N, C-alpha and C positions, 0 to 999 in steps of 0.2 A: 904890252903888258896881255897875259891872258886871265880871262875870267871864268872860273869854273862854277856856274850857277846849278843849284840843286832846289828845284820846289817840290815842297812836299805837302800833302794833305793828310793831318792826323785827326783820327777820330776823337770826339770830345770826351770819352771815357778815360784816355790815357794821354790827354793834352798836357796836364799841368806836370806829369812825371817825366814825359818825352821832352818838354822844353827844359826843364831842370839838366836831365841827362844830357842834353845837347850842349848847354852852356858849360856845364861841370865836367863832361867826359868827351864825348864825341868830337866837338870842334877842337878842344884842346889836343887831341889824339891827332888829328888830321893837321894841325899846325906844327906838331911836334917831328913830323917827317921831315920838316926843314924845307919842303918844296914850294910851300906858299908864304908869301910875306904877310898877309892879312887876311882876316875874314870878317863878314858882315852878316849879321841875323837880322831880317827884316820879317814883319807881319804883312801879309797881304789883306788889304782892307776891303777887297770884294767878296760878298757873299758867295760861296760854291755851292752849286745845285746839290751836290752831294751831301752838303752839311760839313761838318768838322771845322778845323782851323787850319789855315794854309799860311806857310812861311817861304821865304827864300833864303837860303843861304849861298853866299857868295866869297869864294876863295880865289885871291889874286896869286898870281904867280909870274915870273918873270919871262918864261919861254915855253914855248909847246914841248919841248924836250923835258922840261920840269914836270909839266902834266902828264906827260906820256909815262915818265918814269913813277909817277904817283898811281897812275892807274893801272900799270905792271906789279909794283911791289907792294902796295898797300891797300888800293880801292877794293879788291876781292875780300880782304879779311875784314875791313871795316863796314862792308857792306853786309856781309854775312851776320856779323854781331848786331847791326841795325834788325835784320831781318829775323832773328831770331827773339829778339827783345820784343818786338812789335809787329809780329807776323797777322797778316790780315787787317792790320789796324791804319796802315799808311798806304799812300800812292805818291810815287816819286816820278818827277820829271827832270831830265837833266839837259842842260845846254852848255855849250862852250863859246865864250865869246873872246874876241879880239879887240881891245881898245885901239881905235883909229886915232884919237885925239881928245885930250882932256881940254875943258874949258872951265876958268876960274873967274869970279869976279871979284 
């Protein structure tokens, strides 16, 4: 399994609007591509020196080819939409993870 992680810091001035938009519009649009099986939205609990609020959004997909298809076909438009809405109000950091093994209790 591949996890596409997007960490974002959002300015306090647009935080509430951004969070609502992420839950109601953006994350559902990413999932509608059919390339991810689930998503998780988490708040980072460590205060950032730059201020604002920080979140991690994780999208799970079954294969690297699914992720690559997302990057090619959907990511540019979705990123552009986010940039237009919140220009200068967000900082993004993206990572790609491969699940090695799951452990459960």
